[in-house]
A tleap script that builds the chain and sets N, CA, C and O, in Angstrom:
source leaprc.protein.ff14SB
mol = sequence {
  NMET VAL GLU ILE ILE TRP THR GLU GLU ALA
  HIE HIE TRP LEU ARG ASP ILE TYR ASP TYR
  ILE ALA THR ASP ASN PRO SER ALA VAL GLN
  ARG ILE VAL SER GLY ILE TYR GLU LYS ALA
  GLN ILE LEU SER ARG PHE PRO GLU ILE GLY
  HIE LYS TYR ARG GLU MET GLU ASP GLY GLU
  ILE ARG VAL LEU LEU TYR GLY HIE TYR ARG
  ILE ALA TYR PHE ILE LYS THR LYS SER ALA
  VAL ASP ILE LEU GLY VAL PHE HIE GLY ALA
  LEU ASP ILE ASP ARG TYR LEU CPRO
}
set mol.1.N position { -11.552 -29.058 136.462 }
set mol.1.CA position { -11.695 -29.927 137.624 }
set mol.1.C position { -13.089 -30.551 137.635 }
set mol.1.O position { -14.075 -29.928 137.244 }
set mol.2.N position { -13.135 -31.771 138.084 }
set mol.2.CA position { -14.373 -32.534 138.152 }
set mol.2.C position { -14.958 -32.401 139.568 }
set mol.2.O position { -14.233 -32.490 140.560 }
set mol.3.N position { -16.252 -32.191 139.642 }
set mol.3.CA position { -16.930 -32.121 140.943 }
set mol.3.C position { -17.118 -33.540 141.486 }
set mol.3.O position { -17.563 -34.435 140.768 }
set mol.4.N position { -16.777 -33.729 142.753 }
set mol.4.CA position { -16.947 -35.015 143.415 }
set mol.4.C position { -18.171 -34.921 144.315 }
set mol.4.O position { -18.238 -34.067 145.200 }
set mol.5.N position { -19.130 -35.796 144.087 }
set mol.5.CA position { -20.380 -35.796 144.851 }
set mol.5.C position { -20.457 -37.095 145.641 }
set mol.5.O position { -20.505 -38.181 145.063 }
set mol.6.N position { -20.468 -36.978 146.959 }
set mol.6.CA position { -20.606 -38.155 147.825 }
set mol.6.C position { -22.095 -38.421 148.008 }
set mol.6.O position { -22.816 -37.587 148.556 }
set mol.7.N position { -22.550 -39.571 147.554 }
set mol.7.CA position { -23.957 -39.929 147.718 }
set mol.7.C position { -24.240 -40.220 149.193 }
set mol.7.O position { -23.321 -40.455 149.977 }
set mol.8.N position { -25.496 -40.200 149.549 }
set mol.8.CA position { -25.890 -40.527 150.924 }
set mol.8.C position { -25.452 -41.950 151.270 }
set mol.8.O position { -25.026 -42.222 152.393 }
set mol.9.N position { -25.562 -42.841 150.310 }
set mol.9.CA position { -25.124 -44.227 150.519 }
set mol.9.C position { -23.628 -44.289 150.817 }
set mol.9.O position { -23.202 -45.040 151.695 }
set mol.10.N position { -22.837 -43.513 150.101 }
set mol.10.CA position { -21.391 -43.487 150.332 }
set mol.10.C position { -21.081 -42.942 151.723 }
set mol.10.O position { -20.200 -43.458 152.411 }
set mol.11.N position { -21.796 -41.907 152.137 }
set mol.11.CA position { -21.617 -41.374 153.501 }
set mol.11.C position { -21.954 -42.448 154.536 }
set mol.11.O position { -21.265 -42.586 155.546 }
set mol.12.N position { -22.993 -43.189 154.279 }
set mol.12.CA position { -23.403 -44.260 155.185 }
set mol.12.C position { -22.294 -45.310 155.310 }
set mol.12.O position { -21.954 -45.732 156.415 }
set mol.13.N position { -21.734 -45.727 154.169 }
set mol.13.CA position { -20.650 -46.713 154.183 }
set mol.13.C position { -19.448 -46.189 154.957 }
set mol.13.O position { -18.843 -46.924 155.738 }
set mol.14.N position { -19.099 -44.926 154.747 }
set mol.14.CA position { -17.956 -44.335 155.430 }
set mol.14.C position { -18.195 -44.258 156.942 }
set mol.14.O position { -17.280 -44.503 157.728 }
set mol.15.N position { -19.422 -43.918 157.347 }
set mol.15.CA position { -19.753 -43.903 158.785 }
set mol.15.C position { -19.645 -45.304 159.377 }
set mol.15.O position { -19.150 -45.467 160.493 }
set mol.16.N position { -20.103 -46.313 158.643 }
set mol.16.CA position { -20.006 -47.699 159.119 }
set mol.16.C position { -18.551 -48.126 159.286 }
set mol.16.O position { -18.203 -48.793 160.260 }
set mol.17.N position { -17.710 -47.741 158.339 }
set mol.17.CA position { -16.281 -48.056 158.437 }
set mol.17.C position { -15.694 -47.375 159.667 }
set mol.17.O position { -14.945 -47.990 160.427 }
set mol.18.N position { -16.033 -46.118 159.855 }
set mol.18.CA position { -15.545 -45.367 161.020 }
set mol.18.C position { -15.956 -46.071 162.317 }
set mol.18.O position { -15.122 -46.304 163.192 }
set mol.19.N position { -17.230 -46.404 162.434 }
set mol.19.CA position { -17.729 -47.052 163.653 }
set mol.19.C position { -17.052 -48.388 163.900 }
set mol.19.O position { -16.708 -48.712 165.036 }
set mol.20.N position { -16.862 -49.158 162.851 }
set mol.20.CA position { -16.255 -50.481 162.990 }
set mol.20.C position { -14.793 -50.370 163.450 }
set mol.20.O position { -14.378 -51.060 164.381 }
set mol.21.N position { -14.030 -49.508 162.801 }
set mol.21.CA position { -12.620 -49.364 163.153 }
set mol.21.C position { -12.466 -48.738 164.533 }
set mol.21.O position { -11.567 -49.114 165.285 }
set mol.22.N position { -13.326 -47.794 164.872 }
set mol.22.CA position { -13.230 -47.102 166.160 }
set mol.22.C position { -13.359 -48.063 167.341 }
set mol.22.O position { -12.759 -47.828 168.390 }
set mol.23.N position { -14.124 -49.135 167.189 }
set mol.23.CA position { -14.277 -50.085 168.294 }
set mol.23.C position { -13.012 -50.908 168.496 }
set mol.23.O position { -12.702 -51.285 169.626 }
set mol.24.N position { -12.275 -51.194 167.424 }
set mol.24.CA position { -11.067 -52.011 167.521 }
set mol.24.C position { -9.779 -51.203 167.626 }
set mol.24.O position { -8.840 -51.608 168.311 }
set mol.25.N position { -9.738 -50.066 166.950 }
set mol.25.CA position { -8.496 -49.306 166.877 }
set mol.25.C position { -8.786 -47.807 166.814 }
set mol.25.O position { -8.659 -47.200 165.752 }
set mol.26.N position { -9.173 -47.206 167.939 }
set mol.26.CA position { -9.544 -45.790 167.929 }
set mol.26.C position { -8.411 -44.860 167.500 }
set mol.26.O position { -8.674 -43.765 167.005 }
set mol.27.N position { -7.183 -45.267 167.676 }
set mol.27.CA position { -6.073 -44.390 167.293 }
set mol.27.C position { -5.869 -44.343 165.773 }
set mol.27.O position { -5.268 -43.398 165.263 }
set mol.28.N position { -6.358 -45.343 165.054 }
set mol.28.CA position { -6.160 -45.388 163.600 }
set mol.28.C position { -7.361 -44.912 162.803 }
set mol.28.O position { -7.239 -44.643 161.608 }
set mol.29.N position { -8.507 -44.805 163.436 }
set mol.29.CA position { -9.742 -44.563 162.684 }
set mol.29.C position { -9.711 -43.257 161.886 }
set mol.29.O position { -10.115 -43.238 160.723 }
set mol.30.N position { -9.245 -42.193 162.482 }
set mol.30.CA position { -9.242 -40.908 161.777 }
set mol.30.C position { -8.294 -40.949 160.587 }
set mol.30.O position { -8.602 -40.405 159.527 }
set mol.31.N position { -7.144 -41.589 160.758 }
set mol.31.CA position { -6.163 -41.699 159.680 }
set mol.31.C position { -6.737 -42.477 158.496 }
set mol.31.O position { -6.544 -42.084 157.346 }
set mol.32.N position { -7.431 -43.563 158.766 }
set mol.32.CA position { -7.968 -44.406 157.696 }
set mol.32.C position { -9.105 -43.706 156.958 }
set mol.32.O position { -9.119 -43.668 155.727 }
set mol.33.N position { -10.045 -43.160 157.695 }
set mol.33.CA position { -11.189 -42.494 157.053 }
set mol.33.C position { -10.727 -41.253 156.287 }
set mol.33.O position { -11.202 -40.995 155.181 }
set mol.34.N position { -9.815 -40.495 156.862 }
set mol.34.CA position { -9.273 -39.326 156.150 }
set mol.34.C position { -8.517 -39.762 154.901 }
set mol.34.O position { -8.585 -39.098 153.866 }
set mol.35.N position { -7.797 -40.877 154.998 }
set mol.35.CA position { -7.068 -41.393 153.838 }
set mol.35.C position { -7.993 -41.780 152.703 }
set mol.35.O position { -7.697 -41.526 151.536 }
set mol.36.N position { -9.117 -42.397 153.045 }
set mol.36.CA position { -10.111 -42.760 152.027 }
set mol.36.C position { -10.633 -41.498 151.340 }
set mol.36.O position { -10.716 -41.429 150.113 }
set mol.37.N position { -10.982 -40.507 152.156 }
set mol.37.CA position { -11.506 -39.249 151.610 }
set mol.37.C position { -10.458 -38.566 150.718 }
set mol.37.O position { -10.776 -38.111 149.619 }
set mol.38.N position { -9.220 -38.499 151.193 }
set mol.38.CA position { -8.163 -37.854 150.410 }
set mol.38.C position { -7.890 -38.597 149.109 }
set mol.38.O position { -7.650 -37.972 148.076 }
set mol.39.N position { -7.924 -39.908 149.151 }
set mol.39.CA position { -7.708 -40.700 147.922 }
set mol.39.C position { -8.793 -40.367 146.899 }
set mol.39.O position { -8.506 -40.240 145.709 }
set mol.40.N position { -10.030 -40.227 147.357 }
set mol.40.CA position { -11.136 -39.891 146.452 }
set mol.40.C position { -10.953 -38.512 145.820 }
set mol.40.O position { -11.458 -38.268 144.724 }
set mol.41.N position { -10.248 -37.619 146.484 }
set mol.41.CA position { -10.050 -36.273 145.948 }
set mol.41.C position { -9.215 -36.279 144.668 }
set mol.41.O position { -9.277 -35.333 143.881 }
set mol.42.N position { -8.439 -37.333 144.458 }
set mol.42.CA position { -7.657 -37.471 143.218 }
set mol.42.C position { -8.583 -37.444 142.004 }
set mol.42.O position { -8.195 -37.010 140.920 }
set mol.43.N position { -9.814 -37.914 142.205 }
set mol.43.CA position { -10.764 -37.994 141.087 }
set mol.43.C position { -11.117 -36.625 140.516 }
set mol.43.O position { -11.544 -36.529 139.365 }
set mol.44.N position { -10.946 -35.578 141.296 }
set mol.44.CA position { -11.267 -34.243 140.783 }
set mol.44.C position { -10.348 -33.870 139.624 }
set mol.44.O position { -10.729 -33.094 138.748 }
set mol.45.N position { -9.141 -34.423 139.622 }
set mol.45.CA position { -8.197 -34.142 138.536 }
set mol.45.C position { -8.057 -35.300 137.553 }
set mol.45.O position { -7.791 -35.093 136.369 }
set mol.46.N position { -8.238 -36.521 138.056 }
set mol.46.CA position { -8.044 -37.708 137.224 }
set mol.46.C position { -9.214 -38.670 137.398 }
set mol.46.O position { -9.050 -39.717 138.023 }
set mol.47.N position { -10.378 -38.346 136.869 }
set mol.47.CA position { -11.563 -39.167 137.121 }
set mol.47.C position { -11.502 -40.583 136.540 }
set mol.47.O position { -12.232 -41.462 136.997 }
set mol.48.N position { -10.670 -40.811 135.571 }
set mol.48.CA position { -10.602 -42.137 134.957 }
set mol.48.C position { -9.453 -42.977 135.506 }
set mol.48.O position { -9.084 -43.983 134.900 }
set mol.49.N position { -8.886 -42.583 136.636 }
set mol.49.CA position { -7.734 -43.281 137.196 }
set mol.49.C position { -8.087 -44.669 137.727 }
set mol.49.O position { -7.239 -45.561 137.724 }
set mol.50.N position { -9.307 -44.862 138.174 }
set mol.50.CA position { -9.704 -46.148 138.738 }
set mol.50.C position { -9.929 -47.215 137.684 }
set mol.50.O position { -10.062 -46.929 136.495 }
set mol.51.N position { -9.968 -48.445 138.150 }
set mol.51.CA position { -10.235 -49.594 137.282 }
set mol.51.C position { -11.682 -49.547 136.794 }
set mol.51.O position { -12.601 -49.343 137.586 }
set mol.52.N position { -11.882 -49.737 135.491 }
set mol.52.CA position { -13.245 -49.752 134.952 }
set mol.52.C position { -13.942 -51.018 135.431 }
set mol.52.O position { -13.514 -52.132 135.131 }
set mol.53.N position { -15.014 -50.828 136.174 }
set mol.53.CA position { -15.752 -51.940 136.756 }
set mol.53.C position { -16.909 -52.375 135.860 }
set mol.53.O position { -17.093 -53.562 135.592 }
set mol.54.N position { -17.686 -51.388 135.402 }
set mol.54.CA position { -18.851 -51.711 134.578 }
set mol.54.C position { -19.230 -50.510 133.715 }
set mol.54.O position { -19.290 -49.374 134.186 }
set mol.55.N position { -19.479 -50.792 132.460 }
set mol.55.CA position { -19.983 -49.785 131.521 }
set mol.55.C position { -21.501 -49.740 131.665 }
set mol.55.O position { -22.164 -50.777 131.669 }
set mol.56.N position { -22.040 -48.540 131.781 }
set mol.56.CA position { -23.485 -48.366 131.906 }
set mol.56.C position { -23.976 -47.558 130.703 }
set mol.56.O position { -23.185 -46.956 129.975 }
set mol.57.N position { -25.269 -47.559 130.515 }
set mol.57.CA position { -25.855 -46.818 129.400 }
set mol.57.C position { -25.564 -45.318 129.506 }
set mol.57.O position { -25.340 -44.645 128.500 }
set mol.58.N position { -25.571 -44.806 130.740 }
set mol.58.CA position { -25.406 -43.367 130.949 }
set mol.58.C position { -24.068 -42.990 131.587 }
set mol.58.O position { -23.927 -41.878 132.097 }
set mol.59.N position { -23.092 -43.888 131.569 }
set mol.59.CA position { -21.781 -43.595 132.138 }
set mol.59.C position { -21.040 -44.882 132.455 }
set mol.59.O position { -21.315 -45.927 131.867 }
set mol.60.N position { -20.103 -44.802 133.382 }
set mol.60.CA position { -19.370 -45.997 133.772 }
set mol.60.C position { -19.045 -45.973 135.257 }
set mol.60.O position { -18.842 -44.917 135.857 }
set mol.61.N position { -19.003 -47.163 135.828 }
set mol.61.CA position { -18.614 -47.323 137.219 }
set mol.61.C position { -17.151 -47.735 137.235 }
set mol.61.O position { -16.731 -48.628 136.500 }
set mol.62.N position { -16.384 -47.066 138.089 }
set mol.62.CA position { -14.973 -47.372 138.253 }
set mol.62.C position { -14.689 -47.597 139.736 }
set mol.62.O position { -15.479 -47.214 140.598 }
set mol.63.N position { -13.557 -48.219 140.012 }
set mol.63.CA position { -13.175 -48.518 141.383 }
set mol.63.C position { -11.739 -48.051 141.611 }
set mol.63.O position { -10.825 -48.380 140.854 }
set mol.64.N position { -11.574 -47.275 142.677 }
set mol.64.CA position { -10.269 -46.771 143.085 }
set mol.64.C position { -9.899 -47.463 144.392 }
set mol.64.O position { -10.727 -47.557 145.299 }
set mol.65.N position { -8.677 -47.941 144.496 }
set mol.65.CA position { -8.260 -48.673 145.686 }
set mol.65.C position { -7.575 -47.768 146.700 }
set mol.65.O position { -6.830 -46.853 146.349 }
set mol.66.N position { -7.854 -48.057 147.983 }
set mol.66.CA position { -7.134 -47.420 149.087 }
set mol.66.C position { -6.970 -48.482 150.176 }
set mol.66.O position { -7.929 -48.815 150.872 }
set mol.67.N position { -5.781 -49.000 150.317 }
set mol.67.CA position { -5.535 -50.049 151.294 }
set mol.67.C position { -6.450 -51.238 151.042 }
set mol.67.O position { -6.476 -51.792 149.943 }
set mol.68.N position { -7.203 -51.627 152.073 }
set mol.68.CA position { -8.131 -52.755 151.960 }
set mol.68.C position { -9.504 -52.323 151.447 }
set mol.68.O position { -10.432 -53.131 151.419 }
set mol.69.N position { -9.644 -51.071 151.043 }
set mol.69.CA position { -10.943 -50.531 150.662 }
set mol.69.C position { -11.015 -50.220 149.183 }
set mol.69.O position { -10.016 -49.897 148.541 }
set mol.70.N position { -12.242 -50.328 148.654 }
set mol.70.CA position { -12.514 -49.986 147.264 }
set mol.70.C position { -13.515 -48.831 147.250 }
set mol.70.O position { -14.594 -48.916 147.837 }
set mol.71.N position { -13.142 -47.775 146.581 }
set mol.71.CA position { -14.002 -46.605 146.432 }
set mol.71.C position { -14.680 -46.729 145.072 }
set mol.71.O position { -14.038 -46.571 144.034 }
set mol.72.N position { -15.977 -47.013 145.084 }
set mol.72.CA position { -16.724 -47.174 143.836 }
set mol.72.C position { -17.325 -45.825 143.448 }
set mol.72.O position { -17.912 -45.132 144.279 }
set mol.73.N position { -17.172 -45.467 142.186 }
set mol.73.CA position { -17.695 -44.184 141.735 }
set mol.73.C position { -18.242 -44.291 140.321 }
set mol.73.O position { -17.888 -45.184 139.551 }
set mol.74.N position { -19.112 -43.351 140.016 }
set mol.74.CA position { -19.815 -43.340 138.734 }
set mol.74.C position { -19.454 -42.059 137.996 }
set mol.74.O position { -19.668 -40.958 138.503 }
set mol.75.N position { -18.911 -42.210 136.808 }
set mol.75.CA position { -18.635 -41.044 135.963 }
set mol.75.C position { -19.865 -40.843 135.094 }
set mol.75.O position { -20.124 -41.608 134.165 }
set mol.76.N position { -20.616 -39.795 135.414 }
set mol.76.CA position { -21.844 -39.562 134.656 }
set mol.76.C position { -21.682 -38.462 133.616 }
set mol.76.O position { -22.371 -38.467 132.596 }
set mol.77.N position { -20.784 -37.528 133.865 }
set mol.77.CA position { -20.483 -36.478 132.896 }
set mol.77.C position { -18.991 -36.169 132.977 }
set mol.77.O position { -18.293 -36.679 133.854 }
set mol.78.N position { -18.520 -35.357 132.087 }
set mol.78.CA position { -17.111 -34.940 132.118 }
set mol.78.C position { -16.816 -34.013 133.294 }
set mol.78.O position { -15.654 -33.776 133.621 }
set mol.79.N position { -17.872 -33.485 133.934 }
set mol.79.CA position { -17.650 -32.524 135.007 }
set mol.79.C position { -18.087 -33.015 136.388 }
set mol.79.O position { -17.962 -32.272 137.362 }
set mol.80.N position { -18.599 -34.256 136.500 }
set mol.80.CA position { -19.073 -34.732 137.802 }
set mol.80.C position { -18.859 -36.229 137.977 }
set mol.80.O position { -19.012 -37.014 137.042 }
set mol.81.N position { -18.501 -36.599 139.204 }
set mol.81.CA position { -18.313 -37.992 139.598 }
set mol.81.C position { -19.111 -38.210 140.878 }
set mol.81.O position { -19.022 -37.416 141.814 }
set mol.82.N position { -19.890 -39.290 140.917 }
set mol.82.CA position { -20.627 -39.656 142.128 }
set mol.82.C position { -19.896 -40.786 142.841 }
set mol.82.O position { -19.638 -41.833 142.248 }
set mol.83.N position { -19.563 -40.578 144.108 }
set mol.83.CA position { -19.004 -41.665 144.909 }
set mol.83.C position { -20.196 -42.513 145.350 }
set mol.83.O position { -21.091 -42.027 146.041 }
set mol.84.N position { -20.201 -43.781 144.946 }
set mol.84.CA position { -21.324 -44.674 145.223 }
set mol.84.C position { -21.190 -45.381 146.563 }
set mol.84.O position { -22.188 -45.648 147.232 }
set mol.85.N position { -19.973 -45.681 146.949 }
set mol.85.CA position { -19.762 -46.381 148.208 }
set mol.85.C position { -18.297 -46.674 148.430 }
set mol.85.O position { -17.477 -46.561 147.519 }
set mol.86.N position { -17.982 -47.052 149.658 }
set mol.86.CA position { -16.633 -47.461 150.032 }
set mol.86.C position { -16.773 -48.844 150.638 }
set mol.86.O position { -17.459 -49.021 151.644 }
set mol.87.N position { -16.125 -49.820 150.030 }
set mol.87.CA position { -16.324 -51.214 150.395 }
set mol.87.C position { -15.021 -51.864 150.831 }
set mol.87.O position { -13.974 -51.647 150.220 }
set mol.88.N position { -15.090 -52.650 151.874 }
set mol.88.CA position { -13.926 -53.426 152.269 }
set mol.88.C position { -13.679 -54.475 151.184 }
set mol.88.O position { -14.622 -54.986 150.580 }
set mol.89.N position { -12.428 -54.787 150.947 }
set mol.89.CA position { -12.060 -55.721 149.901 }
set mol.89.C position { -12.657 -57.108 150.058 }
set mol.89.O position { -12.782 -57.840 149.076 }
set mol.90.N position { -13.034 -57.487 151.297 }
set mol.90.CA position { -13.603 -58.814 151.535 }
set mol.90.C position { -15.073 -58.903 151.121 }
set mol.90.O position { -15.613 -60.002 150.991 }
set mol.91.N position { -15.716 -57.769 150.916 }
set mol.91.CA position { -17.134 -57.775 150.536 }
set mol.91.C position { -17.305 -58.095 149.057 }
set mol.91.O position { -16.456 -57.761 148.230 }
set mol.92.N position { -18.415 -58.744 148.742 }
set mol.92.CA position { -18.777 -59.007 147.352 }
set mol.92.C position { -19.416 -57.734 146.796 }
set mol.92.O position { -20.604 -57.485 147.000 }
set mol.93.N position { -18.637 -56.955 146.109 }
set mol.93.CA position { -19.078 -55.645 145.617 }
set mol.93.C position { -20.253 -55.764 144.645 }
set mol.93.O position { -21.050 -54.834 144.528 }
set mol.94.N position { -20.370 -56.893 143.951 }
set mol.94.CA position { -21.472 -57.097 143.009 }
set mol.94.C position { -22.837 -57.013 143.696 }
set mol.94.O position { -23.823 -56.651 143.053 }
set mol.95.N position { -22.912 -57.335 144.975 }
set mol.95.CA position { -24.181 -57.283 145.697 }
set mol.95.C position { -24.668 -55.859 145.924 }
set mol.95.O position { -25.853 -55.641 146.179 }
set mol.96.N position { -23.756 -54.884 145.833 }
set mol.96.CA position { -24.099 -53.517 146.211 }
set mol.96.C position { -24.135 -52.530 145.049 }
set mol.96.O position { -24.686 -51.437 145.181 }
set mol.97.N position { -23.564 -52.900 143.935 }
set mol.97.CA position { -23.530 -51.984 142.801 }
set mol.97.C position { -24.501 -52.431 141.722 }
set mol.97.O position { -24.751 -53.625 141.555 }
set mol.98.N position { -25.050 -51.459 140.984 }
set mol.98.CA position { -26.005 -51.820 139.913 }
set mol.98.C position { -25.346 -52.575 138.778 }
set mol.98.O position { -26.013 -52.944 137.811 }
savepdb mol mol.pdb
quit
């Protein structure tokens, strides 16, 4: 199993999503945020399941989709994955990823 590490930046993005949805649809917010988290848990067994976004010198960035959201993660070793952020599909992801 691969260890999933949520970066501080990823936690920040998830909190922002929670706050934004909670103002418009408080009944759906927990379902959506939990769904994002649960989708990311798939990476513990299948870390290469996401679309390859960018090859890096020390690993690769991949993107896993959940509804309107993109979960960006970095495979740095065979035993660990860093969640870099959770982005709404309307955002220009290139502005936020290395």
